[in-house]
C-alpha positions in Angstrom: 0.3 -0.1 -0.1 1.0 3.4 -0.9 1.6 6.2 1.8 -1.4 8.2 1.0 -3.5 4.8 0.8 -2.2 4.0 4.4 -2.9 7.6 5.3 -6.8 7.6 4.0 -7.3 4.0 5.6 -5.9 5.6 9.3 -8.2 8.2 8.9 -10.9 5.7 8.6 -10.4 3.8 11.3 -10.2 6.9 13.6 -13.7 8.0 12.2 -15.5 5.1 13.2 -13.9 4.9 16.3 -15.4 8.7 17.2 -18.2 7.4 15.6 -18.3 4.2 18.2 -18.5 6.9 21.0 -21.2 8.6 19.7 -23.6 6.1 19.2 -23.4 4.5 22.4 -26.7 3.8 24.0 -25.2 4.1 27.5 -24.0 7.2 28.8 -20.2 6.7 28.9 -18.1 8.2 32.1 -14.9 9.7 31.4 -13.6 6.2 32.9 -15.5 4.5 30.4 -14.1 6.2 27.3 -10.5 5.9 28.8 -11.7 2.1 28.9 -12.5 1.7 25.2 -9.9 4.2 23.9 -7.3 1.6 25.6 -9.2 -1.4 24.1 -9.3 0.4 20.7 -5.4 0.9 20.9 -4.8 -2.7 21.6 -6.7 -4.2 19.1 -5.5 -1.6 16.5 -1.6 -2.7 17.4 -2.8 -6.5 17.7 -4.2 -6.8 14.3 -2.1 -4.2 12.4 -0.8 -6.7 9.8 -4.1 -8.4 9.5 -6.7 -7.9 6.5 -10.1 -9.6 5.7 -10.6 -11.7 2.8 -12.4 -8.3 1.6 -8.9 -6.6 1.5 -9.8 -4.0 4.2 -7.6 -3.9 7.4 -8.8 -6.2 9.9 -9.5 -3.8 12.7 -12.6 -2.7 10.7 -14.4 -5.8 11.8 -13.7 -5.9 16.0 -14.7 -1.7 15.5 -17.7 -2.8 13.5 -18.7 -5.6 16.0 -18.1 -3.0 18.9 -20.5 -0.2 17.1 -23.4 -3.4 17.3 -22.9 -3.9 20.5 -22.6 -0.3 21.7 -26.0 0.7 19.8 -28.1 -1.9 18.2 -28.0 -3.9 21.6 -26.7 -1.0 23.9 -24.7 -2.6 26.0 -21.8 -1.0 28.8 -18.4 0.1 28.3 -17.3 -3.7 29.5 -19.0 -5.3 26.7 -17.7 -2.5 24.1 -14.4 -3.0 25.3 -14.6 -6.9 25.2 -16.4 -6.7 21.3 -13.2 -4.6 20.2 -10.4 -7.6 21.7 -12.6 -10.2 20.9 -10.6 -11.9 18.0 -7.0 -10.4 19.7 -6.4 -13.9 21.7 -6.8 -16.2 19.3 -5.5 -14.3 16.5 -2.1 -12.6 17.9 0.4 -13.0 20.7 -1.5 -11.4 23.3 -2.6 -13.8 25.9 -5.6 -13.9 28.4 -3.3 -12.9 31.3 -2.3 -9.6 29.0 -5.7 -8.8 29.1 -6.4 -9.4 32.6 -3.8 -7.1 33.5 -4.6 -4.2 31.4 -8.5 -4.8 31.5 -9.4 -6.7 34.6 -11.1 -9.4 35.2 -14.8 -8.7 33.6 -13.2 -7.8 30.3 -11.1 -11.0 30.5 -13.6 -13.4 31.0 -15.8 -11.8 28.3 -13.1 -12.1 25.7 -11.7 -15.6 27.4 -15.6 -17.2 27.0 -15.6 -15.6 23.1 -12.2 -17.5 22.2 -13.4 -20.7 24.0 -15.9 -20.9 21.5 -14.2 -20.6 18.3 -11.0 -22.9 19.5 -12.2 -26.4 19.2 -10.2 -28.9 17.0 -11.6 -30.2 13.7 -12.9 -33.7 14.4 -14.1 -35.7 11.6 -16.3 -38.0 13.7 -17.9 -35.6 15.7 -20.1 -32.6 14.0 -17.7 -29.4 15.2 -20.3 -26.7 14.5 -23.1 -28.5 17.0 -20.0 -29.0 19.7 -19.5 -25.5 19.0 -22.7 -24.2 20.1 -22.9 -26.6 23.2 -19.8 -25.0 23.9 -20.9 -21.4 23.4 -24.5 -22.0 25.4 -22.4 -23.1 28.2 -20.6 -19.8 28.5 -24.1 -18.6 29.8 -22.5 -19.9 33.1 -19.9 -17.4 32.9 -21.5 -14.4 31.5 -24.5 -14.0 29.1 -22.4 -11.0 27.5 -20.2 -13.7 25.9 -23.3 -15.1 23.5 -24.5 -11.2 22.9 -21.4 -10.5 21.6 -20.9 -13.6 19.7 -24.4 -12.8 18.1 -23.1 -9.3 17.2 -20.0 -10.6 15.6 -21.9 -13.2 13.7 -24.1 -10.2 12.4 -21.3 -8.4 11.2 -20.0 -11.7 9.3 -23.3 -12.0 7.7 -23.1 -8.2 6.6 -19.7 -8.4 5.1 -20.1 -12.2 3.5 -19.7 -11.4 -0.1 -16.0 -11.8 -0.7 -16.0 -15.5 0.4 -16.8 -18.9 -1.8 -20.1 -19.9 -2.4 -20.1 -23.0 -0.5 -18.7 -21.2 2.8 -21.2 -18.7 2.4 -24.0 -21.5 2.4 -22.5 -23.3 5.4 -22.7 -20.0 7.5 -26.1 -18.4 6.5 -27.3 -22.3 7.5 -25.4 -22.0 10.7 -27.1 -18.6 11.1 -30.7 -19.5 10.6 -30.2 -22.7 12.5 -29.2 -21.4 15.9 -28.1 -17.6 15.8 -31.7 -16.2 14.7 -33.1 -18.3 17.1 -30.9 -17.4 19.9 -31.2 -13.5 19.2 -35.4 -14.1 18.8 -35.0 -15.8 22.4 -32.8 -12.9 24.2 -35.0 -10.2 22.6 -32.9 -8.8 20.1 -35.9 -9.0 17.4 -34.5 -6.4 15.0 -31.0 -8.4 14.7 -32.8 -11.6 14.5 -34.8 -10.3 11.6 -31.7 -9.1 10.1 -30.1 -12.2 10.4 -33.2 -14.3 8.7 -33.0 -12.1 5.7 -29.4 -12.5 5.2 -29.6 -16.1 5.8 -32.1 -16.6 3.2 -29.8 -14.2 0.6 -27.3 -17.0 1.0 -29.2 -20.2 1.1 -31.7 -19.3 -1.4 -30.6 -16.1 -3.5 -33.2 -16.1 -6.2 -36.0 -16.3 -3.8 -34.5 -13.7 -1.4 -34.3 -10.9 -4.6 -37.2 -11.9 -5.7 -39.3 -10.9 -2.7 -36.7 -7.8 -2.3 -38.0 -6.6 -5.8 -41.6 -7.2 -5.1 -41.1 -5.4 -1.8 -39.4 -2.3 -3.1 -42.2 -2.0 -6.0 -45.3 -2.3 -3.2 -43.3 0.2 -1.1 -44.9 3.5 -2.2 -48.3 1.8 -2.0 -47.5 0.6 1.6 -46.1 4.1 2.7 -49.6 5.8 1.3 -51.7 3.2 3.0 -49.8 3.7 6.2 -50.6 7.6 5.9 -54.4 6.8 5.3 -54.7 4.6 8.2 -52.7 7.0 10.9 -54.7 10.0 9.4 -58.1 8.3 10.5 -56.6 7.7 14.0 -54.3 10.9 14.5 -57.4 13.6 15.4 -58.5 11.2 18.3 -55.2 11.0 19.5 -54.2 14.2 19.5 -57.5 15.4 21.1 -56.3 12.9 24.2 -53.2 15.1 24.3 -50.6 12.1 23.8 -47.3 12.2 22.8 -46.7 9.6 20.0 -45.4 8.5 16.8 -47.1 6.1 14.1 -44.3 4.3 12.1 -44.9 1.5 9.5 -43.0 -1.8 10.2 -42.3 -4.0 6.5 -42.5 -7.8 7.5 -38.9 -9.1 6.8 -38.2 -11.2 3.7 -37.7 -14.2 5.7 -41.2 -14.3 7.5 -42.7 -13.4 4.1 -40.9 -16.0 2.6 -41.8 -18.5 5.5 -45.5 -17.7 5.3 -45.8 -18.4 1.5 -44.3 -22.0 2.2 -46.3 -22.6 5.3 -49.6 -21.5 4.1 -48.8 -22.5 0.4 -50.0 -18.7 -0.9 -48.7 -16.3 -3.4 -46.8 -13.0 -2.3 -50.1 -11.3 -3.3 -52.1 -13.4 -0.6 -49.9 -12.7 2.3 -52.2 -10.0 4.0 -50.2 -8.7 6.7 -46.9 -7.7 4.8 -46.5 -4.8 7.2 -47.5 -3.7 10.8 -48.1 -0.3 12.3 -46.6 0.6 15.5 -47.8 3.2 17.8 -45.1 4.3 20.2 -46.1 6.5 23.0 -44.5 8.7 25.8 -45.5 7.8 29.3 -44.9 7.6 33.1 -44.0 4.1 34.1 -47.2 4.3 36.7 -49.3 5.4 33.5 -48.3 3.0 30.8 -51.1 0.2 31.2 -53.8 2.6 31.6 -52.8 4.6 28.6 -52.0 1.3 26.1 -55.6 0.3 26.6 -56.9 4.0 26.0 -54.9 3.7 22.3 -56.6 0.4 22.1 -60.4 1.8 22.4 -59.3 4.7 20.0 -58.2 2.3 17.1 -60.8 -0.3 17.8 -63.4 2.9 17.7 -62.5 3.3 14.1 -61.4 0.0 12.8 -63.3 -3.2 13.8 -60.5 -5.5 15.6 -60.4 -9.5 15.2 -61.3 -10.9 18.5 -59.0 -13.5 18.0 -56.0 -11.8 17.2 -55.8 -10.0 20.7 -52.6 -10.4 22.3 -51.6 -8.7 25.5 -47.9 -8.9 26.3 -48.2 -6.1 28.7 -50.3 -8.0 31.7 -48.3 -10.9 30.5 -44.6 -10.5 28.9 -43.0 -12.9 27.5 -40.0 -14.5 29.2 -37.8 -12.0 27.0 -39.3 -8.7 28.5 -41.2 -8.0 25.7 -44.3 -5.7 26.4 -46.8 -4.5 24.0 -50.2 -5.0 22.9 -51.1 -6.4 19.9 -54.5 -6.2 17.8 -55.7 -6.9 14.1 -58.2 -4.9 13.0 -59.7 -4.4 9.7 -58.2 -1.2 7.7 -59.2 0.9 4.8 -60.0 -0.9 1.8 -60.6 -4.1 3.5 -57.2 -5.2 4.5 -56.6 -6.4 7.8 -53.5 -4.6 9.6 -51.5 -5.8 12.6 -51.5 -2.4 15.0 -48.5 -2.8 18.0 -49.0 -0.5 20.7 -46.0 0.4 22.9 -44.7 3.0 25.4 -41.0 4.1 24.5 -39.9 2.2 27.3 -41.6 -1.0 25.8 -40.4 0.0 22.6 -36.6 0.0 23.4 -36.8 -3.2 25.4 -38.4 -4.8 22.3 -35.2 -3.3 20.3 -32.3 -3.7 22.9 -33.5 -6.8 24.9 -31.0 -7.5 27.8 -29.6 -4.1 27.9 -32.8 -1.4 28.3 -33.9 -3.7 31.1 -30.9 -2.2 33.3 -32.0 1.2 31.9 -35.2 0.7 33.3 -35.4 -1.0 36.0 -36.8 1.8 38.3 -36.3 -0.1 41.6 -38.7 -2.9 40.1 -36.9 -6.0 39.3 -39.6 -7.7 36.7 -37.7 -7.4 33.6 -34.0 -8.6 34.8 -35.9 -11.4 36.9 -37.6 -12.8 33.7 -34.6 -12.7 31.9 -32.4 -14.2 34.6 -35.2 -17.1 35.0 -34.8 -17.7 31.3 -30.9 -18.0 31.9 -31.2 -20.4 34.4 -33.9 -22.3 32.7 -31.2 -22.7 30.0 -28.4 -23.5 32.2 -30.7 -26.4 33.9 -31.3 -27.6 29.9 -27.4 -27.8 29.5 -26.7 -29.8 32.7 -27.0 -33.3 30.7 -23.4 -33.7 29.6 -23.8 -36.9 28.4 -25.9 -36.2 25.3 -24.7 -36.4 21.3 -24.0 -32.5 20.7 -26.2 -32.7 17.5 -29.3 -34.0 19.5 -28.5 -31.4 22.3 -28.5 -29.0 19.7 -32.1 -30.4 18.5 -33.5 -30.3 22.0 -32.2 -26.8 22.6 -33.6 -25.5 19.5 -37.5 -27.0 20.7 -37.5 -24.0 23.2 -36.1 -20.9 20.8 -39.0 -19.9 18.7 -41.7 -21.2 20.2 -44.3 -19.4 21.4 -45.6 -18.8 24.9 -48.5 -19.9 26.7 -49.1 -19.0 30.7 -50.8 -21.3 32.6 -51.6 -21.3 36.5 -50.4 -23.8 39.3 -52.9 -24.8 42.2 -51.5 -22.0 44.3 -52.7 -19.4 41.7 -49.0 -18.8 40.3 -48.2 -17.7 36.9 -46.0 -20.1 34.6 -44.6 -19.2 31.3 -44.2 -22.6 29.1 -43.4 -23.1 25.5 -46.7 -23.4 23.2 -47.6 -26.9 22.8 -46.3 -27.9 26.4 -48.0 -31.0 28.0 -48.9 -31.6 32.0 -45.4 -33.6 31.6 -43.8 -30.4 30.7 -45.3 -28.4 33.3 -44.6 -30.8 36.1 -40.7 -30.6 35.0 -40.5 -26.8 35.0 -41.5 -26.8 38.7 -39.2 -29.3 39.7 -37.0 -32.4 38.2 -38.6 -34.8 41.2 -41.5 -33.6 40.4 -41.1 -34.5 37.0 -39.6 -38.0 37.4 -42.5 -39.3 39.7 -45.7 -38.0 37.7 -48.4 -40.4 37.8 -50.8 -38.0 36.4 -52.2 -34.6 36.2 -55.5 -32.6 36.7 -56.1 -29.8 34.3 -59.0 -27.2 35.3 -60.0 -30.0 37.9 -60.2 -32.8 35.3 -57.8 -35.9 34.9 -56.3 -35.6 31.7 -53.8 -37.8 29.7 -49.9 -37.1 30.3 -50.4 -36.3 26.4 -53.2 -33.2 26.8 -52.0 -29.9 25.2 -52.2 -26.8 27.4 -53.8 -23.8 27.0 -53.1 -20.2 28.1 -55.3 -20.1 31.6 -55.6 -23.5 32.5 -54.7 -24.4 36.1 -52.8 -27.6 36.3 -52.1 -29.8 39.3 -49.6 -32.9 38.9 -50.3 -35.9 40.8 -47.4 -37.6 41.8 -46.4 -41.4 43.4 -42.9 -42.7 44.8 -43.5 -45.7 42.9 -44.1 -43.6 39.2 -40.8 -43.3 37.0 -40.4 -42.6 33.3 -41.2 -44.7 30.1 -40.1 -44.3 26.7 -43.7 -43.3 26.0 -43.1 -40.0 27.8 -40.8 -38.9 24.9 -44.0 -38.7 22.6 -45.9 -36.6 25.4 -42.9 -34.0 26.5 -41.8 -31.1 24.0 -39.6 -28.7 26.2 -36.2 -29.5 26.0 -35.8 -29.7 29.8 -38.0 -32.4 30.2 -37.0 -34.5 27.4 -33.2 -34.3 28.4 -34.2 -35.5 32.2 -36.5 -38.2 30.7 -33.7 -39.5 28.7 -31.5 -39.2 31.2 -33.4 -41.2 33.6 -34.3 -43.9 31.1 -30.4 -43.8 30.2 -29.6 -44.3 34.0 -32.1 -47.4 34.0 -30.7 -48.8 30.6 -27.3 -49.0 32.3 -28.3 -50.9 35.2 -30.2 -53.4 33.0 -27.5 -53.5 30.8 -24.8 -54.1 33.6 -26.9 -57.6 34.0 -27.0 -58.3 30.6 -23.3 -57.7 30.3 -22.5 -60.9 33.1 -25.5 -62.7 31.3 -23.8 -62.5 27.7 -20.5 -63.6 29.5 -21.8 -66.8 31.0 -23.8 -67.4 27.2 -20.5 -67.2 25.4 -18.5 -69.1 27.5 -20.9 -72.0 27.2 -20.9 -71.3 23.2 -16.8 -71.7 23.3 -16.6 -68.0 22.3 -14.1 -65.5 23.8 -15.8 -62.6 25.4 -13.5 -59.9 24.1 -14.2 -56.6 22.2 -14.1 -57.8 18.8 -16.7 -60.7 19.5 -18.9 -57.7 21.3 -18.3 -55.4 18.0 -19.2 -58.8 15.8 -22.3 -59.2 18.0 -23.4 -55.3 17.3 -22.9 -55.6 13.8 -24.9 -59.0 13.6 -27.9 -57.8 15.2 -27.7 -54.5 13.4 -27.7 -52.3 16.9 -25.6 -49.0 17.0 -23.1 -49.6 20.6 -22.4 -52.3 23.1 -24.5 -50.9 25.5 -27.7 -51.7 23.2 -26.3 -55.1 22.8 -25.9 -55.6 27.0 -29.6 -54.2 27.6 -31.0 -56.1 24.8 -29.5 -59.3 26.6 -30.7 -58.1 29.9 -34.2 -57.7 28.9 -34.3 -60.8 26.9 -34.8 -59.8 23.5 -31.6 -61.9 22.4 -32.0 -65.1 23.6 -29.7 -68.4 23.4 -31.2 -69.2 20.0 -30.2 -66.1 18.7 -26.6 -66.2 20.0 -26.5 -70.1 18.8 -27.2 -68.6 15.4 -24.6 -65.9 15.8 -22.0 -68.8 16.7 -22.7 -70.6 13.5 -22.9 -67.8 11.1 -19.4 -66.5 12.9 -17.2 -69.1 11.0 -18.5 -68.0 7.9 -18.1 -64.1 8.6 -14.9 -64.2 6.6 -15.9 -66.0 3.5 -19.0 -63.5 3.7 -17.0 -60.7 4.1 -15.1 -61.0 1.1 -18.1 -62.3 -1.0 -19.5 -58.5 -0.1 -16.8 -57.1 -1.0 -16.6 -58.7 -4.4 -20.4 -58.1 -4.8 -19.9 -54.3 -3.7 -17.1 -52.8 -4.9 -15.9 -49.2 -4.0 -16.5 -46.4 -6.3 -13.5 -45.2 -8.2 -12.8 -41.6 -8.5 -12.0 -41.7 -12.0 -14.3 -43.6 -13.6 -14.2 -44.1 -17.2 -17.4 -42.3 -18.9 -17.9 -45.0 -21.2 -18.2 -47.7 -18.8 -20.9 -45.9 -16.5 -24.4 -47.1 -16.8 -27.7 -45.2 -16.9 -27.9 -44.9 -13.2 -24.8 -43.0 -12.7 -26.0 -40.4 -15.8 -28.1 -38.0 -13.9 -25.8 -36.1 -11.2 -22.0 -34.9 -10.9 -20.3 -34.3 -7.4 -18.1 -31.9 -6.6 -15.6 -29.7 -8.3 -14.3 -32.5 -10.2 -18.0 -33.0 -11.6 -17.4 -36.8 -10.6 -20.2 -39.5 -11.3 -20.9 -41.7 -8.1 -23.8 -43.6 -7.0 -26.5 -41.8 -5.5 -30.1 -42.5 -3.5 -32.3 -39.2 -3.7 -34.0 -38.6 -0.2 -37.3 -39.5 0.6 -37.7 -36.2 2.6 -37.9 -34.2 -0.4 -37.8 -36.1 -3.7 -35.4 -34.4 -5.5 -36.2 -34.0 -9.6 -33.8 -33.0 -12.4 -33.7 -29.6 -12.6 -33.9 -29.0 -8.5 -31.3 -26.8 -7.0 -29.7 -29.8 -4.7 -26.7 -31.1 -2.6 -25.2 -34.4 -1.7 -24.9 -35.3 1.9 -22.6 -38.4 2.6 -24.6 -40.4 5.3 -22.9 -43.0 7.6 -24.5 -46.4 5.9 -26.3 -45.2 3.0 -23.7 -43.5 0.5 -24.5 -40.2 -0.8 -28.2 -38.9 0.0 -29.4 -36.2 -2.4 -31.3 -33.4 -1.1 -32.9 -30.4 -2.4 -31.6 -27.1 -1.1 -35.1 -25.9 0.2 -35.5 -29.6 1.7 -36.6 -29.2 5.7 -33.7 -30.9 6.4 -31.2 -29.0 4.5 -30.7 -26.1 7.6 -29.7 -28.7 9.8 -27.7 -30.8 7.8 -25.5 -27.9 6.1 -25.1 -26.3 9.6 -24.2 -29.5 11.6 -22.7 -31.7 8.9 -20.8 -29.1 6.8 -17.9 -31.6 6.2 -20.0 -33.7 4.9 -21.6 -32.0 2.3 -20.8 -32.3 -1.1 -21.7 -30.3 -4.2 -24.2 -31.4 -6.7 -25.4 -30.9 -10.1 -27.9 -32.4 -12.5 -26.8 -33.3 -16.2 -28.2 -35.2 -19.0 -31.4 -36.1 -17.5 -33.3 -37.4 -21.0 -32.9 -40.9 -19.8 -35.1 -41.4 -16.9 -38.2 -40.5 -15.6 -39.2 -39.1 -11.9 -42.1 -39.0 -9.6 -43.7 -35.8 -8.5 -46.7 -34.8 -6.6 -49.2 -32.0 -7.5 -51.9 -30.7 -5.0 -55.0 -28.7 -6.6 -57.8 -26.5 -4.9 -60.5 -24.5 -6.6 -64.2 -24.4 -7.2 -66.0 -27.6 -8.2 -67.7 -27.5 -11.5 -69.0 -29.8 -14.3 -66.1 -31.3 -16.3 -63.5 -29.7 -14.4 -61.5 -33.1 -13.7 -62.0 -34.1 -17.3 -60.5 -30.7 -18.3 -57.5 -31.3 -15.8 -56.7 -34.5 -16.8 -56.9 -33.5 -20.5 -54.8 -31.2 -20.2 -52.0 -33.1 -18.5 -52.0 -36.1 -20.9 -53.1 -34.6 -24.2 -51.0 -31.5 -24.5 -48.0 -32.2 -22.2 -47.5 -36.6 -23.2 -46.7 -36.9 -19.2 -47.8 -40.2 -17.7 -50.2 -39.9 -14.5 -49.4 -42.5 -11.9 -52.2 -41.7 -9.6 -55.5 -39.3 -9.4 -57.3 -38.4 -6.1 -59.8 -36.2 -6.1 -62.6 -35.0 -3.2 -65.7 -32.4 -3.6 -67.2 -31.3 -0.7 -70.1 -28.5 -0.6 -68.8 -26.9 -4.2 -65.0 -27.2 -3.5 -62.8 -29.9 -4.9 -59.1 -30.6 -3.7 -57.1 -33.2 -5.6 -53.6 -34.7 -5.9 -52.3 -35.9 -9.0 -48.7 -38.1 -9.0 -47.2 -37.5 -12.4 -44.2 -39.1 -14.1 -41.8 -36.5 -15.4 -38.7 -36.1 -16.8 -37.5 -32.8 -15.2 -38.7 -29.5 -13.3 -39.0 -27.6 -16.0 -41.8 -30.0 -17.5 -43.2 -30.1 -13.9 -43.7 -25.9 -13.8 -45.3 -25.8 -17.5 -48.0 -28.1 -16.5 -48.5 -26.4 -12.9 -48.7 -23.1 -14.8 -50.6 -24.3 -17.4 -53.1 -26.1 -14.8 -53.3 -22.6 -12.9 -55.3 -21.0 -15.9 -58.1 -23.7 -16.0 -61.0 -21.9 -14.8 -62.2 -22.4 -11.5 -58.8 -23.5 -10.4 -57.4 -21.4 -7.3 -54.3 -23.2 -6.2 -51.6 -25.2 -7.8 -48.8 -26.3 -6.2 -45.8 -29.2 -5.8 -46.2 -31.2 -2.5 
């Protein structure tokens, strides 16, 4: 770099630093500013020789993370300093001891927590990312700010990912959608959650993202006009009450619009709540609730509310501390509009989450307690260290995005649980011992099964017994991560006891068959009975599922084991990386894998049934070879996030030799000859075979399901577009 370029870059760094101090949400004392300046100087020195993939000086990244922490999340000077230093120990010669001496214990603890998260070694047999997530969540025991800064770090990485390789972009975006966005949601950082989701969609499904972005931009002017119309109607009434307020329009995020399109099988135009209107009013804390209902009354005087869509988060705040009144009203031109009513304090808590709790404590610990309760629940869910990392993340995710219900204990205390919870979930939320000894439950004084789904307002009483203990069926009834972890742990302990007895029984039985009881024999038995672990083997012997007869069969087959092994080897040759193209059969003629575009054996995943033309990727499974999934498969995020090292690029080539099964569903208004018209359109115009037809008509509305045999998705899309044009058909989509 030239001297002029270096000087220009240094000016930019200084400008960014000044902006960091200016935009800080907290009021910074002189000591705070000194601490931040010191952290800035150390970070600049530590990263002076480093550059990012984009070519810019590395120091811009920690400054950007610190700016997110300072303004968007609103944390204190300690957090801002830790954010500036978050990569210093990992990437440079500075040590934790250096940081502790210079900045004190609090900053050093946070930096250590952030470094711990990213210091795992690569392990082929374990999902690195899942193990990382587990480690990250365990840092909550030390300081919750570690996770919050990690989320800010991920946000900036997502904002500046254009210079990365496409496969890296997909991996990082999948991780973000899979765990970081739900975490931000659960901590109450709703603005950051929205941005993470939209950026995640931008890199995992770029075509859909850009298509929706274009449509939103096109309709923006129309939406702005509508918000003005809506606001105009209620402004006079609000002004008469001499309220200090502002009305804002909040567009729905691209990610949530796409999720609604998929889940409800509708088009962009049919998403009715593409934006919400937010009324933010100024109020003393003692008057907030009264004014919220007053504004509710004014809005519903002008617009008819939907009675099923009232959400009172002021009387019962969410466990993240979120407070607001949400109502959905019929606005001008017959359109449903969600109206969110919040005080300025509530609005700051909604945007800043954790940090705003402290600014508005006002002698009351309610907000902080709600957050602390969630952290405590989370730590309890983390107690079971034996659980597989991927299962752990799956369990943990159960509680991240779930909506809440509020139920009462027999004494009248209010308990918050995720939507879909059962009496078992309630029992474990009260105490582990109550959960483990649950015998039955009463809801609103009536006996109910343990699988009964609880609803807001229910009063729940748990009946316990010393003799009651968990059984495998309980896993079908429990939905919360805490309950499931405790049940699994209890079942595992019981299984271990039975397995200990089974191990002794097996040793005796093998001795009578003159077979040595050693590690090799145990591995052979595990494979012979198609089990996963030796614990499974001993347990099955202990409960009598593997008996004498079965062990004798094993003994007789054992002598032929090596012969069988070699026969199998001959029957299933390994697939060579450099197969001769002329020797490849039609079975290998559809997909190519990896950068070298090799032709390998594969299977199509049943979960998404890809067909030629779909965007796909290969997943190297443990026992089933390469499985091919669509990129928008329901399991894609989890696979790309947790098992990135087992993902292989895949691309369709000539698919003219083979046909594939696809299912389309139709809905519409029933009229005479409609079925005939549909079948005529498919068979005559497109020359496509129909494998199965199923039509059902009820009260003038019909629904249908057609299984087709097609060569690629271009043909399928053409069929769908043509069917949509038939008079009476409302919706056509691929299942």
